[in-house]
N, C-alpha and C positions, 0 to 999 in steps of 0.2 A: 504494500500500500504506500501511496505517496500523496502529497498535497495536490488537490485538483481531481483526484479520482472520484468517480461516482460510486457511492456505497449504499448498501441496504442493511438495516438492522435485522439480525437473525430472528428474534422472537417477537418482533413488533412490525407493524406496517408503516415503517419510517424509512425514508431514503433521503439522501442528500449528497453534498460535495464536501470532501475533506478540506478544512480551512487550515488546520495546524495539527502537529503531533508532538507529544512529550512522552518519551519512553513507550509505555503500553496504553496511554490515554490518547484518544483521538477526538478532536473537536470538529464537529461537522455543522454545516448550515443546511437545514432540511429544505425540501422542495417548497415548504410553506413559509420559509424565511426565518425559522427559529434556529438559534445556536444551541447545540446540545453536545454533551460529552459522553463517550462510550469507551469501554475497554476494546482493544484491538480484536480480541477473540469473539466479540459480539457482532462484528461487522463483516460483510462480504462485499468484495469489489464487483461491481456490475460491469461485465465486458460488453464491448460492441455498442456503446451508447452512441446513438446517432442524433445529431441536431437536425432541426427541420431543414436547414440549408443543405444537408446531405441528401435529402429527398428531392429537392427542387433543383432542376438544372439551371445553370447560369443563363443558357440561351434556349429559348423555346424552339428555335429552328433546328437545334441539335436533336431534340426529342422527335420532331417531325421527320427529320431525315432518317432516324433509326426506325421509325414506324413504317416508312415507305417500303412497300414490297412490290416486286414485279407483278403486275396484274396479268392473270391468265387471259390469253386471247380466247374469245368465244368462237366456237366452231360455227362456220357459216350455216345459217338455217336453210335447209333444203325443202322447198315447197313440195307438197304431196304430188302434184302433177309432174314435177321434175323427177320424182322417184320412180314413177311408172313410165319413164321414157324408154324407148326401145333399147335393148342391150347393146353394148359395144361389141362389135364382131371382129375377131382376129382370125385371119386366114393363115394357118400354119403350113400350108403347102410350101415345100422348099422353093419352088419356082417363084413364089411371091416374096420370099425373104432375101434371096441372093440373085445377082444378075445371071450367073451361070453356075451349074453344078458340076461341070467337068473338073475332074481332079479331086473332088471331095469324096471321102469315104462315107459309108453309111453311118458310122459313128459320129463323124464330124457334122453331117447333116442333122442327125438326131440331136446333137448338142446345140446346134444353132436354133433348132425348133423349140427345144425345152427352155433355153435361155431367153428366147423371145417371149415365150408364154409366161415365164416368171417375171420378166421385166414389165410386161403388159398388165399382169395381175397386180403387181405392186403399184403400178401407176393408177389402176382403177381403184384400189383401196385408198391410196393417197387422195385421189380426187372425189372420194365418197360416191363412186358409182355403185349401183346395187347389183347389176347383172352384167356378165360378160359371157359371150359365146366364143368358144375356140373351135374353129373348123379344122379338123385334123385328117379327114378322109377315112375310108374304111380300111384298105390295105390289110396288113397282117396283124395290126393291133399293137405294134410295138410303141408307137408314139402315144397312143391312147393310154397304154399301161404306164408309161413314163409320166404323162400328165396327171393321171390319178394318183401316182406316188407323190408328185409335187403338191397337188391339192390337199392331200392328207396331212401335209406338214403345216398347214394353216389351221388355226383353231376357229377362225372367224368365217370360214367358207363352207358351203354345201354344194356338191356338184351332182349332176344328173344328165341324162341324155337330153339334148336340145330338141326343140320341136321338129318332129319327123317331116311334117308337111313342108316346112320352110327350109330345113337344112339337110334332110335325108338322115341316114344312119351315121354319118361320119362327123358328128359335132357333139360337143359337151358344153352344157351351160353351167356357169358357176354363179351361185347366189352369194353375195357378200353381206355379212352381218356387220353393220357399221358401228355398233356400240362397243365392239371389241377391237383391240389392236393386234396386228400380226405378230 
């Protein structure tokens, strides 16, 4: 204990500031303004006493700058009629993707087609499109199997055969749930 410390009396509801000390006798001024004397073993030093000025900042702008947070950008509102727009159609026939196929192996062509499908699906998700049709053709079903493998890696999509009347058997439609992220 030292002069100036805030103290509280152990067995009484009295607290104050130490004004002076003589051996084991401590003289305090209570919070009510009375001078009293106590033995040192009757007092306890109160730690972490804060003045009102400790609570109030010197500059209100400092407080406001601490409170400022980056505001979340709101997702653009998509009107119901825009949601029911026709789906985006991506033709994955290799002739539509590269100028010439000469010199490309079957694996390279398949990789180009799957990469295009992934890029277009990511684009559709980013642009909040709800439906995408991938036209892959009938063939041996290798591209279709690869596309299904790709679509299963997304939690926010559901895929099924596209409209037979419109696209025939060689197309898959992907429905994108926009409330989830990829």
